[in-house]
C-alpha positions in Angstrom: 27.7 46.7 33.8 27.1 44.1 36.6 26.5 40.3 35.9 22.8 40.4 36.6 22.6 42.9 33.6 24.8 41.0 31.2 22.6 37.7 31.8 19.2 39.8 31.8 20.4 41.2 28.3 21.7 38.1 26.9 18.3 36.2 27.8 16.3 39.1 26.1 19.1 39.1 22.6 18.6 35.2 22.5 14.7 35.7 22.8 14.7 38.1 20.1 16.6 36.0 17.8 14.7 32.9 18.4 11.7 34.8 17.7 13.0 36.4 14.4 14.1 32.8 13.4 10.5 31.3 13.5 9.6 33.3 10.5 6.4 34.5 12.1 3.3 35.4 9.9 1.2 38.6 10.5 -2.9 37.9 10.6 -4.6 39.8 8.1 -8.4 40.6 8.1 -10.2 39.2 5.0 -13.8 41.2 5.3 -16.7 40.0 3.0 -17.8 41.6 0.1 -21.6 41.7 0.9 -22.5 43.1 -2.8 -20.3 40.7 -4.9 -23.2 37.7 -5.1 -26.1 40.4 -5.7 -23.8 42.5 -8.3 -22.8 39.2 -10.1 -26.4 38.1 -10.2 -27.4 41.2 -12.0 -24.8 40.9 -15.0 -25.0 37.0 -15.1 -25.1 35.9 -18.8 -24.8 32.4 -20.5 -22.7 33.9 -23.1 -19.7 35.3 -20.8 -16.2 34.6 -21.9 -15.2 32.9 -19.1 -17.9 30.0 -19.1 -17.2 29.9 -23.0 -13.8 29.1 -22.0 -14.8 26.4 -19.5 -16.8 24.9 -21.8 -14.5 24.7 -24.5 -11.8 23.3 -22.5 -14.1 20.2 -21.5 -15.0 19.4 -25.2 -18.9 20.5 -24.7 -18.8 23.1 -27.5 -16.9 23.9 -30.9 -18.0 27.4 -31.1 -19.0 30.2 -28.8 -21.5 31.6 -27.8 -24.0 28.6 -28.4 -26.9 29.3 -30.7 -28.8 26.3 -29.4 -28.1 24.2 -26.1 -28.8 20.7 -25.4 -29.8 19.8 -21.8 -26.4 18.2 -21.2 -24.6 21.4 -22.3 -26.9 23.5 -19.7 -26.3 20.9 -16.8 -22.5 21.3 -17.7 -22.7 25.3 -17.5 -24.8 24.6 -14.2 -22.2 22.5 -12.6 -19.2 24.7 -13.7 -21.0 27.9 -12.2 -22.4 26.2 -9.3 -21.6 28.0 -5.7 -21.9 24.4 -3.8 -18.9 22.9 -5.8 -17.2 26.1 -5.0 -17.8 25.7 -1.2 -16.7 21.7 -1.6 -13.6 22.3 -3.2 -12.8 25.2 -0.3 -13.7 22.3 2.1 -11.3 20.1 0.3 -8.3 22.4 0.5 -9.2 22.8 4.5 -8.8 19.0 4.5 -5.6 19.0 2.5 -4.0 21.7 5.1 -5.0 19.6 7.7 -3.4 16.7 6.2 -0.1 18.6 5.9 -0.2 19.6 9.6 -0.9 16.1 10.6 2.3 15.3 8.7 4.6 17.5 10.2 7.5 16.4 12.5 6.9 17.0 16.3 7.5 20.6 16.9 10.1 20.9 20.2 9.8 24.1 22.2 12.6 25.9 22.9 12.8 28.1 25.7 15.3 30.6 27.2 15.2 30.1 31.2 16.1 33.1 33.3 16.0 32.2 37.1 16.6 34.5 40.3 18.3 33.1 43.3 17.0 34.9 46.7 19.9 33.8 48.4 23.5 34.5 47.2 26.7 32.8 48.2 29.7 35.1 49.1 31.6 34.0 46.1 28.4 34.8 43.8 28.5 37.9 41.9 24.7 37.8 41.0 21.6 36.3 41.9 20.7 35.5 38.3 21.4 32.8 35.9 20.5 32.0 32.4 20.1 29.1 29.9 18.6 27.3 27.1 16.2 24.0 27.2 14.4 22.0 24.8 11.3 20.0 25.7 9.9 17.6 23.4 8.2 14.3 23.3 8.8 10.7 21.5 5.6 8.9 20.7 5.4 5.7 18.9 6.4 5.8 15.5 2.8 4.2 14.4 0.9 6.9 16.3 1.9 9.5 13.5 1.1 7.3 10.5 -2.3 6.6 12.3 -2.9 10.5 12.4 -1.8 10.9 8.9 -4.2 8.4 7.9 -7.0 9.8 9.8 -6.4 12.9 7.8 -6.4 11.0 4.4 -9.8 9.8 5.0 -10.9 13.6 6.0 -9.4 14.3 2.2 -11.0 11.4 0.7 -14.4 12.5 2.0 -13.9 16.3 1.1 -13.1 15.2 -2.4 -16.3 12.9 -2.7 -18.2 15.8 -1.6 -16.7 17.9 -4.6 -17.8 15.3 -7.1 -21.4 14.9 -5.5 -22.0 18.6 -5.2 -21.2 18.7 -9.3 -23.5 15.7 -9.8 -26.0 17.5 -7.9 -25.7 20.9 -9.8 -25.9 18.7 -12.9 -28.9 17.0 -12.3 -31.1 19.8 -11.0 -30.3 21.7 -14.2 -30.7 19.0 -16.7 -34.0 18.1 -15.3 -35.0 21.9 -15.2 -33.9 21.8 -19.0 -35.8 18.6 -19.8 -39.3 20.1 -18.3 -38.5 23.3 -20.4 -38.0 21.2 -23.5 -41.3 19.5 -22.8 -43.4 22.8 -22.2 -42.1 24.1 -25.3 -43.1 21.1 -27.1 -46.6 21.0 -25.8 -47.3 24.6 -26.4 -48.4 24.1 -30.2 -50.1 20.7 -29.2 -51.9 22.0 -26.9 -52.9 25.0 -29.0 -53.7 22.5 -31.8 -56.0 20.6 -29.3 -57.9 23.9 -28.7 -58.4 24.7 -32.3 -59.4 20.8 -33.0 -62.3 21.0 -30.5 -63.5 24.3 -31.9 -63.7 22.6 -35.0 -65.7 19.8 -33.4 -68.0 22.3 -31.8 -68.5 23.8 -35.1 -69.2 20.7 -36.6 -71.6 19.5 -33.9 -73.4 23.1 -34.2 -73.7 22.6 -37.9 -75.3 19.2 -37.4 -77.6 20.6 -35.1 -78.5 23.4 -37.6 -79.3 20.7 -40.3 -81.5 19.0 -37.7 -79.7 15.9 -37.8 -78.7 16.2 -34.1 -79.6 17.7 -30.9 -78.7 20.8 -29.1 -77.0 19.4 -26.2 -74.4 17.5 -28.3 -72.2 20.8 -29.3 -73.2 22.2 -26.0 -71.3 19.2 -24.2 -68.7 19.4 -26.8 -68.2 23.3 -25.9 -67.8 22.7 -22.6 -65.0 20.0 -23.2 -63.2 22.6 -25.2 -63.4 24.6 -22.7 -61.6 22.7 -20.5 -58.9 22.5 -23.0 -58.2 26.2 -23.2 -57.9 26.1 -19.6 -55.5 23.2 -19.8 -53.7 25.6 -22.1 -53.5 28.3 -19.6 -52.2 26.3 -17.0 -49.6 25.0 -19.3 -48.3 28.1 -19.7 -47.8 28.8 -16.2 -46.1 25.4 -16.0 -43.9 26.6 -18.6 -42.9 29.7 -16.9 -42.1 27.7 -13.6 -39.9 25.5 -15.3 -37.9 28.1 -17.1 -37.4 30.1 -13.4 -36.1 26.8 -12.4 -33.8 26.4 -14.9 -32.7 30.1 -14.7 -32.0 29.2 -10.7 -30.0 26.3 -11.7 -27.9 28.2 -14.2 -27.8 31.4 -11.8 -29.1 34.0 -14.3 -32.1 35.9 -14.7 -34.8 33.7 -16.0 -36.0 36.2 -18.3 -32.8 35.9 -20.3 -33.8 32.2 -21.2 -37.2 33.2 -23.0 -35.4 33.2 -26.2 -33.0 30.3 -25.3 -33.2 27.6 -27.8 -33.1 24.0 -26.1 -32.8 21.2 -28.6 -33.9 17.6 -28.3 -31.2 15.7 -26.9 -30.0 12.5 -28.5 -31.2 9.1 -28.0 -29.6 7.2 -25.0 -27.2 4.6 -25.6 -27.9 1.0 -25.0 -27.2 0.0 -21.7 -27.3 -3.1 -19.1 -28.1 -2.8 -15.5 -25.3 -4.9 -14.5 -22.8 -2.7 -16.1 -24.6 0.1 -14.3 -24.8 -1.6 -10.6 -20.9 -2.3 -10.8 -20.3 0.9 -11.5 -22.6 2.3 -8.9 -21.1 0.1 -6.4 -17.5 1.3 -7.2 -18.3 5.1 -7.8 -21.3 6.4 -6.1 -20.8 9.1 -3.1 -22.8 7.3 -0.7 -20.4 4.2 -1.4 -17.2 6.1 -1.3 -18.5 7.9 1.9 -19.1 4.7 3.5 -15.8 3.2 2.7 -14.0 6.3 4.2 -16.2 6.1 7.1 -15.0 2.6 7.7 -11.5 3.3 7.3 -11.6 6.2 9.8 -13.1 3.8 12.3 -10.3 1.1 11.2 -7.9 4.2 12.3 -9.5 5.2 15.6 -9.5 1.8 16.8 -5.6 1.4 15.8 -5.2 4.9 17.7 -6.9 3.4 20.5 -5.1 0.6 20.7 -1.6 2.2 19.9 -2.6 4.9 23.0 -1.7 1.7 25.4 2.1 2.4 24.6 3.8 5.3 26.9 5.6 7.9 25.2 8.8 9.4 26.4 9.0 13.1 27.1 12.6 14.8 27.6 13.5 18.3 28.5 17.4 18.7 28.2 18.6 22.3 29.3 21.5 24.3 30.1 22.2 27.1 32.7 25.3 29.2 33.0 25.4 29.7 37.3 28.0 32.1 38.4 30.2 31.0 36.1 29.3 27.5 36.4 28.2 25.2 33.2 25.2 23.3 34.6 23.7 20.7 32.4 20.3 19.2 32.9 18.4 16.3 31.5 14.7 15.9 33.2 12.5 13.5 31.3 10.1 10.5 32.3 8.1 8.1 30.5 4.3 9.2 30.2 1.6 6.3 31.2 -1.9 6.4 32.5 -2.2 5.7 36.2 -5.6 4.6 37.1 -7.7 4.4 33.6 -6.8 1.7 31.0 -7.2 1.8 27.5 -9.7 -1.1 27.4 -13.0 1.2 27.4 -11.7 3.1 24.6 -10.4 0.3 22.5 -13.9 -1.6 22.9 -15.7 1.5 22.0 -13.4 2.1 19.0 -14.3 -1.6 18.0 -17.8 -1.1 18.2 -17.8 2.2 16.1 -15.9 0.0 13.6 -18.6 -2.9 13.7 -21.0 -0.1 13.4 -19.3 1.4 10.3 -19.2 -2.1 8.6 -22.8 -2.4 9.0 -23.5 0.9 7.7 -21.4 0.2 4.5 -23.5 -2.9 3.9 -26.7 -1.0 4.6 -25.6 1.5 1.8 -24.6 -0.8 -0.7 -28.2 -2.4 -0.1 -29.9 1.2 -0.5 -27.6 2.1 -3.5 -28.6 -1.3 -5.3 -32.5 -0.8 -4.1 -32.3 2.7 -5.5 -30.8 1.8 -8.8 -33.3 -0.8 -9.3 -36.2 1.6 -8.7 -34.8 3.8 -11.2 -34.3 1.3 -13.7 -37.8 0.2 -13.4 -39.0 3.5 -13.6 -37.0 4.1 -17.0 -38.0 0.8 -18.4 -41.7 1.4 -17.6 -41.5 4.9 -19.0 -40.1 3.7 -22.1 -42.3 0.8 -22.6 -45.2 3.3 -22.1 -43.7 5.8 -24.9 -43.4 2.7 -27.2 -47.0 1.9 -26.4 -48.2 5.5 -27.0 -46.3 5.7 -30.0 -48.3 2.8 -31.7 -51.5 4.2 -30.4 -50.9 7.6 -31.9 -50.0 5.8 -35.5 -52.9 3.5 -35.4 -55.2 6.9 -34.5 -53.6 8.6 -37.6 -54.2 5.9 -39.7 -57.6 5.8 -38.8 -58.1 9.4 -38.9 -56.5 9.1 -42.8 -59.2 6.4 -43.4 -61.9 8.7 -42.0 -61.0 11.9 -43.9 -60.8 9.6 -46.9 -64.3 8.7 -46.2 -65.4 11.8 -45.9 -64.2 13.1 -49.6 -66.1 9.8 -50.8 -69.3 10.9 -49.0 -69.7 8.1 -46.4 -68.5 9.8 -43.3 -70.0 13.1 -42.0 -67.4 15.8 -40.6 -68.6 15.3 -37.0 -66.8 11.9 -37.2 -63.8 13.2 -38.8 -63.9 16.4 -36.3 -63.8 13.8 -33.4 -60.8 12.2 -35.2 -59.1 15.4 -35.2 -59.5 16.1 -31.7 -58.1 12.6 -31.1 -55.3 12.8 -32.7 -54.4 16.1 -31.4 -55.1 14.4 -27.8 -52.5 11.6 -28.5 -50.1 14.1 -29.9 -49.8 15.8 -26.6 -49.5 12.4 -24.9 -46.8 11.4 -26.8 -44.9 14.6 -26.1 -45.4 14.0 -22.7 -44.4 10.4 -22.7 -41.3 11.0 -24.7 -40.3 13.9 -21.9 -41.0 11.2 -18.9 -38.4 8.5 -20.6 -36.1 11.6 -21.0 -36.6 12.4 -17.1 -36.9 8.7 -16.1 -32.9 8.2 -17.9 -31.7 11.4 -16.6 -32.5 10.2 -13.0 -31.0 6.6 -13.5 -27.9 8.3 -14.7 -28.1 10.5 -11.3 -29.0 7.4 -9.3 -26.2 5.4 -10.7 -23.9 8.5 -10.9 -22.7 7.5 -14.4 -22.9 10.1 -17.3 -23.7 7.9 -20.2 -22.4 9.3 -23.7 -21.4 12.8 -22.0 -17.9 12.9 -22.6 -17.8 17.0 -21.5 -19.1 16.3 -18.3 -17.1 13.1 -17.1 -13.9 15.5 -18.6 -15.2 17.9 -16.0 -15.5 15.1 -13.3 -11.8 13.9 -13.9 -10.6 17.4 -13.6 -12.3 17.9 -10.1 -11.0 14.4 -9.0 -7.6 14.9 -9.9 -7.3 18.7 -8.5 -5.2 19.0 -5.6 -6.0 22.4 -5.1 -9.2 24.2 -6.0 -9.7 25.6 -9.6 -10.4 29.0 -10.5 -14.5 29.2 -10.6 -16.6 30.3 -13.0 -18.7 33.3 -11.5 -22.4 33.6 -12.4 
């Protein structure tokens, strides 16, 4: 075997050894299962064991399956089963992986160089020479630190998206559950109103038959009674729509919710606007995103400033050339020749100023939205209190009229009118109470604070503390 063959084999062997030592991974395809989600949707239930285990872990239930659900429990179930939460968790894992890449040490390139010489001296036995070389760059240490800090801001933003997606799932399901609760409460009240109007029409017809009143009186009342019947039919449609919205939020067939018992939530705990605002300004996703954007702009400006400083690029090597050991050290300082960093620094500085103004604008928008939500809740609460007082007065007046009827001083028509008014105010009271509950739920979402909802807060803490996505609860 001549010298050239020996050199070539040595080069190939060295290359194979270096490649084997790199721990190469093999690519494996992961095809989508397009039937998974439709198949899971067909079998989705609210009483499955996996959901029960998750609800129990967060302290939302003591026994499973639940016979009665509060809107808060349905909201937690929706968040636990939300596909959007799982997408955000996957994005968080990706950002964390990117951060790990940014934190890696610079990877030098190791090469096995093989050269062929067209001219061979008389004392040389081969045209070939072989030897390894390494190429690496030495950047300022601050540059890597800034790159890691930039990757950290991406992780923070991804974590914020996880929490925000859980809040959005909670908000959608809770409002749908409150709508279902309202429509179910209204159903018997509207039926009672239809019956009361029927009794009023009958009393008016009796008055006409007795010659006390004119026929147009009961005919007018009958038209109003027909309107009440139409309102009852429209309420049935709204009830179906609300049930469908709740089914969509929970990712179950809404037909399975027909017999689902939704119970009235507890009265909200007392709260102060200053407390809500302080929490919102420190925990609202929009605020946190604006802070992360500003931190990113700061790091990008620091990176632009750092780019002014050169990096050192080295490529030491060794060659075995016809019995000679040849060492080389090739390197240099990498600097820009013509363009400076002044324009890039000015652009990054302007971007930081923009991020600062965006943060201040986000704070202002958050405070304004919180003021609006607070005012709507206060207005709904005041309207509910006033409606309750009017309802008490109407009930007292109706009771007095019924006593007058028994005493023979009030006719049946007046008493029937009072009954219709009682039925109307009862429906109005149910709607007013539901409006207050929805306004309070909207206030919680606007402030991003779950008042008196320890299970959901425990779930948020779990999401916020995860370094990797937890096992999702499949619908």
